[in-house]
C-alpha positions as CSV (number, residue, x, y, z in Angstrom):
1,M,97.0,128.5,99.1
2,D,96.8,126.9,102.5
3,R,100.5,126.3,103.4
4,P,102.9,128.6,101.6
5,E,105.6,127.8,104.2
6,A,105.6,124.1,103.3
7,I,105.7,124.9,99.6
8,F,108.6,127.3,99.9
9,R,110.4,124.9,102.2
10,A,109.9,122.1,99.6
11,L,111.2,124.4,96.8
12,S,114.3,125.5,98.8
13,D,116.4,122.4,98.1
14,P,118.3,122.0,94.8
15,A,117.7,118.2,94.7
16,R,113.9,118.8,95.0
17,L,114.0,121.3,92.2
18,R,115.8,118.7,90.1
19,I,113.1,116.2,90.9
20,L,110.4,118.8,90.0
21,R,112.1,119.4,86.6
22,A,112.2,115.7,86.0
23,L,108.5,115.4,86.8
24,A,107.7,118.4,84.6
25,R,109.1,116.7,81.5
26,P,109.1,113.0,82.2
27,E,111.2,110.9,80.0
28,T,109.8,107.4,79.5
29,E,112.3,105.1,81.1
30,C,111.8,101.6,82.6
31,C,108.4,102.1,84.1
32,S,107.5,105.8,83.6
33,T,104.9,107.1,81.2
34,A,104.3,110.4,79.5
35,D,102.6,112.0,82.5
36,Q,104.1,110.3,85.5
37,V,107.5,109.0,86.7
38,C,108.1,105.7,88.5
39,A,110.1,106.0,91.7
40,C,112.4,103.4,90.3
41,D,113.4,105.7,87.4
42,L,114.3,108.7,89.7
43,E,117.3,107.0,91.3
44,P,119.4,106.7,88.2
45,L,118.1,109.8,86.7
46,L,119.1,112.0,89.7
47,G,122.0,110.0,91.0
48,L,120.5,109.9,94.5
49,A,120.0,107.0,96.8
50,Q,116.5,105.6,97.2
51,P,116.1,106.7,100.9
52,T,117.2,110.2,99.9
53,I,114.6,110.3,97.0
54,S,111.9,109.0,99.4
55,H,112.6,111.8,101.9
56,H,112.5,114.4,99.1
57,M,109.3,112.9,97.6
58,K,107.6,112.9,101.0
59,L,108.3,116.6,101.5
60,L,107.1,117.4,97.9
61,T,103.9,115.4,98.4
62,D,103.2,116.8,101.9
63,A,103.6,120.3,100.4
64,G,101.0,119.3,97.7
65,L,103.4,119.9,94.8
66,V,103.5,116.2,93.8
67,E,100.9,113.5,93.7
68,A,101.8,109.9,94.4
69,R,100.0,106.8,93.2
70,R,100.9,103.3,94.3
71,S,100.5,100.5,91.8
72,G,101.6,97.2,93.3
73,R,105.1,97.7,94.7
74,W,105.8,100.8,92.7
75,V,105.0,104.4,93.3
76,Y,104.3,106.8,90.5
77,Y,104.7,110.5,90.8
78,R,103.4,113.5,88.9
79,L,103.2,117.2,89.4
80,D,100.1,118.6,90.9
81,R,99.9,121.4,88.3
82,E,96.9,123.0,90.0
83,Q,99.0,123.6,93.0
84,F,101.6,125.4,90.8
85,H,98.9,127.5,89.3
86,E,97.7,128.5,92.8
87,L,101.3,129.3,93.8
88,A,101.7,131.5,90.7
89,G,98.5,133.3,91.5
90,W,99.6,133.8,95.1
91,L,102.9,135.2,94.0
92,I,101.2,137.6,91.5
93,A,98.9,138.8,94.2
94,M,101.9,139.4,96.5
95,A,103.5,141.5,93.7
96,G,100.4,143.6,93.5
97,N,100.4,146.2,90.8
98,A,104.1,146.7,90.8
99,P,105.4,147.5,87.3
100,A,107.5,144.9,85.6
101,P,111.2,145.8,85.8
102,S,112.9,146.9,82.6
103,P,115.2,144.3,81.2
104,L,118.0,146.9,81.4
105,S,117.4,147.8,85.0
106,P,120.0,146.7,87.5
107,P,118.9,144.1,90.0
108,L,117.7,145.3,93.4
């Protein structure tokens, strides 16, 4: 994982987490398909203005978490699942051989 700082910065905003959840399970709306979401469908889905969504999508694509594909005047987004696998591996490596906490253990 080349840029963990950019990834964690992108993941630190609640609106971007909502966007990622929407991309993880895209509902086919106006122009979206089963594996990608059209930018035009994000605005009503998230209740955010188009410039705000564009800002968030730029941060997510720059971090490598989302792929963007332009088709005519529309942009389609999908998760870069490989990047999420790399992130999961990086987090597991950071945890080392630490035992899994008991479900009854109090939080640290």
